[in-house]
C-alpha positions as a printed Julia matrix, in Angstrom:
292×3 Matrix{Float64}:
  69.23   94.44   96.86
  69.97   91.56   94.49
  73.61   90.42   94.54
  74.72   90.51   91.01
  78.54   89.87   90.86
  80.34   91.4    87.78
  83.98   90.31   86.91
  86.34   93.08   86.65
  89.6    91.32   85.95
  90.77   87.78   86.12
  94.05   85.92   85.53
  96.13   87.7    88.24
  98.76   86.0    90.27
  97.74   87.28   93.77
  96.09   90.59   93.9
  95.95   92.65   97.08
  95.28   96.13   98.61
  92.46   97.46   96.15
  92.09  101.22   96.44
  89.48  103.38   94.69
  91.36  106.59   93.58
  88.6   109.04   93.15
  88.6   111.74   90.54
  85.29  113.53   89.89
  86.53  114.88   86.57
  87.39  111.48   85.08
  84.96  109.08   83.34
  83.49  106.73   86.07
  84.6   108.99   88.76
  87.94  107.46   89.27
  90.07  104.31   88.95
  90.67  101.17   90.81
  94.29  100.45   91.85
  95.79   97.29   93.39
  98.92   95.36   93.7
  99.63   91.97   92.12
 102.13   90.34   94.48
 103.9    87.91   92.27
 103.92   89.74   88.96
 105.51   92.68   91.09
 103.23   95.25   89.62
 101.09   98.01   90.95
  98.23   98.22   88.56
  94.96  100.47   87.7
  91.87   99.8    85.88
  90.43  102.68   83.87
  86.84  103.31   83.31
  86.7   101.09   80.26
  88.04   98.23   82.21
  91.53   98.3    80.76
  94.31   97.34   83.11
  97.56   99.34   83.21
 100.76   98.85   85.0
 101.59  101.77   87.15
 105.14  100.64   88.37
 106.97   97.55   88.94
 108.19   96.93   92.52
 111.06   94.48   92.46
 110.64   93.24   96.05
 106.83   92.66   95.69
 104.23   95.4    96.28
 101.4    95.27   98.73
  99.59   98.16  100.62
  98.94  101.35   98.67
  98.2   104.79   99.66
  98.83  108.53   98.58
 100.55  111.5   100.14
  98.68  114.81  100.3
 100.65  115.97   97.21
  99.31  113.01   95.17
 102.46  110.84   95.12
 101.88  107.21   95.49
 103.24  105.34   98.49
 103.57  101.41   98.18
 104.72   98.76  100.69
 107.78   96.84   99.29
 107.1    93.49  101.05
 110.28   91.26  100.91
 112.85   94.03  101.71
 110.38   95.65  104.23
 110.55   99.11  102.85
 107.99  101.88  102.16
 108.7   103.18   98.63
 107.46  106.55   97.11
 106.69  107.05   93.37
 108.39  110.3    92.45
 108.45  111.78   88.86
 111.89  110.14   88.45
 110.86  106.86   89.65
 110.62  104.75   92.85
 112.45  106.16   95.77
 112.82  104.73   99.35
 110.6   106.68  101.75
 111.42  104.57  104.85
 113.26  101.28  105.88
 111.01   99.17  108.14
 113.42   96.22  108.46
 114.49   97.28  111.98
 110.84   96.69  113.19
 109.86   93.83  110.94
 111.65   90.6   110.59
 109.14   89.05  108.13
 107.33   90.6   105.04
 105.5    93.82  105.45
 101.9    93.86  104.09
  98.87   96.24  104.15
  98.93   99.81  104.98
  96.68  102.92  105.39
  97.91  106.55  104.92
  96.12  109.3   106.83
  95.35  112.77  105.49
  98.68  114.11  106.95
 100.69  111.63  105.0
 101.42  109.29  107.91
 101.59  105.59  106.78
 100.6   102.82  109.19
 102.11   99.5   108.0
 101.59   95.89  109.24
 103.83   92.84  108.84
 103.51   89.1   109.06
 105.41   88.55  112.19
 106.16   84.96  111.12
 106.56   82.64  108.15
 102.98   81.94  107.05
 104.15   79.09  104.76
 105.8    76.99  107.44
 103.54   74.39  108.77
 102.31   74.07  111.34
 101.59   77.82  111.59
 102.79   79.42  114.78
 101.39   82.84  114.88
 103.66   85.36  116.72
 102.7    88.92  117.83
 104.37   91.65  116.04
 104.01   95.49  115.73
 102.18   98.0   113.54
 104.75  100.51  112.32
 104.12  104.22  111.69
 106.06  106.17  109.16
 105.97  109.95  109.44
 106.01  112.27  106.42
 109.69  112.89  107.12
 110.54  109.31  106.96
 110.91  108.71  110.77
 109.8   105.19  111.73
 108.14  104.14  114.98
 106.03  101.56  116.73
 102.39  102.68  116.54
 101.05   99.45  118.34
 102.6    96.46  119.57
 101.49   92.8   120.42
  99.18   92.5   117.42
  98.56   89.27  115.53
  99.31   89.55  111.76
  98.22   93.3   111.41
  96.47   93.39  108.03
  93.79   95.68  106.63
  93.41   99.0   108.17
  90.94  101.86  107.92
  90.55  105.44  109.47
  87.25  106.95  110.13
  86.15  110.16  108.41
  86.89  112.26  111.47
  90.51  111.11  111.44
  90.29  110.25  115.03
  89.74  106.42  115.02
  91.58  103.45  113.39
  90.2   100.03  112.92
  92.82   97.24  112.34
  92.14   93.7   111.11
  94.16   91.24  113.23
  94.08   88.3   111.0
  95.29   85.58  113.31
  93.62   87.26  116.25
  90.2    86.87  114.4
  89.27   90.39  115.47
  88.97   94.0   114.51
  90.7    96.19  116.99
  90.16  100.01  117.32
  92.45  102.77  118.5
  92.34  106.52  119.02
  94.47  108.56  116.96
  96.06  111.68  118.49
  97.01  114.77  116.58
 100.65  113.64  116.35
  99.53  110.11  114.92
 100.21  108.04  118.06
  97.69  105.53  118.97
  95.9   105.04  122.24
  92.86  103.56  124.04
  93.16  100.16  122.31
  89.9    98.31  122.43
  88.1    95.37  120.74
  85.91   96.67  118.09
  84.5    93.32  116.93
  85.15   89.62  117.87
  84.87   87.77  114.52
  84.91   84.24  116.01
  85.96   81.88  113.12
  86.54   84.75  110.53
  90.2    85.59  110.09
  90.06   89.03  108.51
  92.24   90.1   105.65
  91.56   93.4   103.82
  88.99   95.64  104.97
  87.14   98.93  103.98
  84.73  101.16  105.78
  81.22  102.41  104.68
  79.45  105.63  105.47
  77.29  103.99  108.19
  80.56  103.0   110.08
  80.29   99.3   109.28
  83.34   97.39  108.12
  83.3    95.08  105.05
  85.78   92.26  105.74
  87.43   89.87  103.33
  87.32   86.31  104.92
  89.75   83.78  103.43
  88.71   81.02  105.66
  85.1    81.01  104.78
  85.36   82.19  100.99
  83.13   85.34  101.51
  82.96   89.01  102.18
  80.96   90.03  105.26
  79.66   93.5   106.43
  80.36   93.79  110.26
  78.84   96.21  112.61
  80.63   97.41  115.75
  80.3    94.59  118.3
  80.61   91.95  115.83
  77.19   91.41  114.3
  77.34   90.36  110.64
  74.78   92.41  108.64
  75.46   90.89  105.12
  77.42   88.15  103.5
  78.57   87.77  100.0
  79.82   84.33   98.98
  82.98   83.99   96.86
  84.03   81.08   94.72
  87.62   81.1    96.37
  89.3    82.89   99.24
  88.23   86.53  100.06
  91.52   88.55  100.22
  90.66   92.15  100.22
  87.99   94.7    99.38
  87.4    98.32   98.58
  84.28  100.54   98.09
  84.23  102.87   95.16
  82.8   103.78   91.8
  81.1   107.09   90.95
  78.66  106.92   93.85
  80.7   104.88   96.17
  78.42  101.98   96.12
  80.46   99.48   94.2
  82.06   96.88   96.33
  85.36   95.56   94.71
  86.1    92.12   95.88
  89.54   90.63   95.51
  89.79   86.75   95.72
  92.31   84.11   94.89
  94.08   81.27   96.73
  96.87   81.73   99.37
  99.85   80.04   97.68
 103.61   80.38   97.44
 105.06   82.42   94.61
 105.64   79.78   91.88
 102.23   78.16   92.46
 100.5    81.49   92.46
 102.14   82.48   89.02
 101.26   79.1    87.52
  97.68   78.94   88.6
  96.72   82.7    88.11
  93.49   82.41   90.19
  93.53   85.87   91.33
  90.54   88.05   90.3
  88.57   91.23   91.22
  84.72   91.11   90.97
  82.28   93.91   91.81
  78.86   93.98   93.38
  76.51   96.92   94.08
  75.73   97.61   97.79
  73.38   99.84   99.46
  75.73  101.98  101.73
  78.39  103.85   99.97
  82.01  104.37  101.03
  82.93  106.36  104.06
  84.28  109.89  103.14
  88.12  110.2   103.27
  89.47  110.97  106.65
  90.07  114.54  107.47
  93.4   115.93  108.7
  93.56  116.28  112.54
């Protein structure tokens, strides 16, 4: 298939956490949602390509997901909280500051409403960078916070397999994808290497129907399709750092690619290099994970 890249939106400060929100009754089969860090907005793009602000998150939004009843969950980075969008506005779902000393980041929400949330573990803007292990947190539907996994290096993009039994986590500074078994109570076990990525430091990821993982690669300015074991089956070059990705569209075969430049707040707002592009791929998105 010829790689034809279509611009979706440009002029963003720093976009993250793209999510395709499927709706078979809507034109185009759904909408693309994402966070723009430094404008502090969660946004959605409708079928006509128009961008809408869904909610403003004062302490910087990142990972997105939905509860079984359809309410939005969003990671509030700087105060290290999980927020829930109710009919009356944003409400705190959980306080993660007891587990995370640095900003929280990406997240995946399972079919039962459990949220798994990563955090930086250190200050990424201090040079030289000294990565430190941290934890992946789990927030139960009742708001209880616990450690799902420890000793992970910058836990970032996360996906859950359609059977609901396997999680794959991108460890950015570990340069690897790590898999876990998910028990019926949401706890993680049987930690194992899913793919050694060598020089690729994975950021956001998404899963396709053949079990391959699309990985955004900031270091190499590309998006790569990775098979279990680490073989790279496809590469798509980007004009700047690959930040995150999502599969969606009416047939699930559109790869939405978020790119930009990793910069501090003021520089990102001034430069506005964040963008989302789309390309058609052969293998559609994996089905949503079922409830265990």
